matplotlib code that plots the C-alpha trace (Angstrom):
import matplotlib.pyplot as plt

x = [-36.8, -36.9, -40.7, -41.9, -45.4, -46.2, -48.0, -45.8, -47.0, -46.1, -43.7, -41.7, -41.2, -40.2, -37.7, -36.2, -35.9, -34.3, -31.9, -31.0, -30.2, -28.1, -26.2, -26.6, -28.9, -27.1, -27.1, -30.7, -31.8, -30.2, -31.7, -35.1, -35.0, -34.0, -36.8, -39.4, -38.4, -39.0, -42.4, -43.4, -42.3, -44.3, -47.4, -47.1, -46.4, -49.3, -51.7, -52.3, -52.0, -49.6, -50.8, -48.7, -50.3, -49.2, -45.7, -45.6, -46.7, -44.1, -41.4, -42.4, -42.2, -38.7, -37.7, -39.1, -37.1, -34.0, -34.5, -34.8, -31.5, -29.8, -31.0, -29.6, -26.3, -26.2, -26.8, -24.0, -21.7, -22.6, -21.8, -18.4, -17.7, -18.6, -16.4, -13.4, -13.8, -13.8, -10.7, -8.9, -9.8, -8.4, -5.2, -4.8, -5.2, -2.7, -0.2, -0.6, -0.9]
y = [-1.9, 1.4, 2.0, 0.6, 1.9, 0.9, -2.3, -5.4, -5.8, -2.2, -2.3, 0.6, -1.1, -4.4, -2.5, -0.8, -4.0, -5.8, -3.0, -2.9, -6.6, -6.2, -2.9, -2.2, 0.1, 3.4, 3.1, 1.9, 4.9, 7.3, 5.5, 5.4, 9.2, 9.9, 7.7, 9.2, 12.7, 11.6, 10.1, 13.2, 15.4, 13.4, 13.5, 17.3, 17.8, 15.6, 16.5, 12.8, 10.4, 7.6, 4.3, 1.3, -1.0, 1.4, 1.6, -2.2, -2.6, -0.2, -1.8, -5.2, -3.7, -2.6, -5.9, -7.7, -5.4, -6.0, -9.8, -9.5, -7.5, -10.2, -12.9, -11.1, -10.6, -14.3, -15.4, -13.1, -14.5, -18.1, -17.3, -15.9, -18.9, -21.3, -19.2, -19.4, -23.1, -23.7, -21.6, -23.4, -26.8, -25.7, -24.4, -27.7, -29.7, -27.6, -27.9, -31.7, -32.3]
z = [-34.3, -36.1, -36.5, -33.1, -33.3, -36.9, -37.9, -38.4, -42.1, -43.0, -46.0, -44.7, -41.3, -43.0, -45.2, -42.2, -40.2, -43.1, -43.7, -40.0, -40.0, -43.2, -42.5, -38.9, -36.8, -37.4, -41.2, -41.1, -38.9, -41.3, -44.4, -42.8, -42.0, -45.6, -46.9, -44.6, -45.7, -49.3, -48.4, -46.5, -49.3, -51.8, -49.5, -49.2, -52.9, -54.1, -51.3, -50.5, -47.5, -46.7, -48.2, -47.2, -49.9, -52.7, -51.2, -51.0, -54.6, -55.9, -53.8, -55.3, -58.8, -58.0, -56.6, -59.7, -62.0, -59.9, -60.1, -63.9, -64.0, -61.9, -64.2, -67.2, -65.4, -64.4, -68.0, -69.2, -66.6, -67.6, -71.3, -70.3, -68.2, -71.1, -73.4, -71.0, -70.3, -74.1, -74.5, -71.7, -73.2, -76.5, -74.9, -73.0, -76.2, -78.1, -75.2, -74.9, -78.7]

ax = plt.figure().add_subplot(projection="3d")
ax.plot(x, y, z, "-o")
ax.set_aspect("equal")
plt.show()
């Protein structure tokens, strides 16, 4: 656990724990430190406070955009696969014909 004293539903904590599971604790600790520096800088710059709901909403927006990008890539790969399969079928017909 990277943020042991934070609430379990804090988006920053959830992000850190997920990253730790995916990439390992050392990388997660470094990434968390970098992210906290960015958050603290923004808090100081904007003269505001840490708001986990706002952070969660913006993280969700990023995830939705990433999901849309993945869908577009998947469609493009499907189109390429269809094109290649048609091309292979034509080559087989020419070779057998």
